[in-house]
C-alpha angles and dihedrals in degrees: 000000000000123000110201147147093219137024123201124191128180122196123194108200097192141002123254107249137131134038125308110255099214146342093249118149123241120234138173124226134178108240092180135353087267103043136057119199130203121210133183101209103306094339117102112225108177145320124232112208107209096162128067111280122204132177127217112251094020122107114264092238087069091066112125143182143179099055140111119252135180107026109188130216123225092273093049095261117148112247100182136057136217128202094004109191095235095047109025092175093062114101122180111274105351137155119221144123131227090221117048117163120190109187100319098331122102126215138170113229092169093061095032096247118159094327132069143179117239130192114241110170147331115261095186142352106183123161133171143133097292101044147328125239127197121188122189135181115207134170132220108226135195101195103313094332115105110218104168135029111217129195121192125189120188121185122187121200125205118279115264127202092275109011151017128223123226117184114198123188127184135191124187123191121183114227104214115333131056114272127213121192115193131176124192086282127025133016140226120197121202114198118174092192103060147050135032125266111267140126107297126238125190095246104044134062121257138163096238141028135195132189137176128195134178117215 
């Protein structure tokens, strides 16, 4: 168990191998008032949905925001899904937990139950020939009460002959009460009131935690 006032996680979606396909420049463009797309030249890369997205025929409590969909392959194919019939809560590349405890109250961010992520502001939208970087500040809200500040950083690397790299980094900071994030297995506890800053270990309390994973 980790006691912390902030959690940072970095995900590397691919490894950097192969030869760059072209010298095309990245750029961002608003495709709707709810969605921001990234292109590398004429190639679509991904769309970040910062507004609330709903689907006709699906219950309104399945509406979602602050996630990446679609992510495109090198030939423009769509690699992710949204509102799949067998798992309506799934939404492209998203970050959530089925067990979120704020203080003593339990919520389900994975399945959009009683807590939600809301876009607040852009931290960065930088695009050039070498990479593109998107920075976002979101909040986790229970009703109108903000309980967690979230920062998301997405960096896209140029397409190679057989892959593209997306680096995704998250930071979560609880506002007032201790925060516990729990998947089906394993748990991380974030407590802003306790512990001293030091390198975390799974079995002892600390004020911060950091993890990196390659997918």
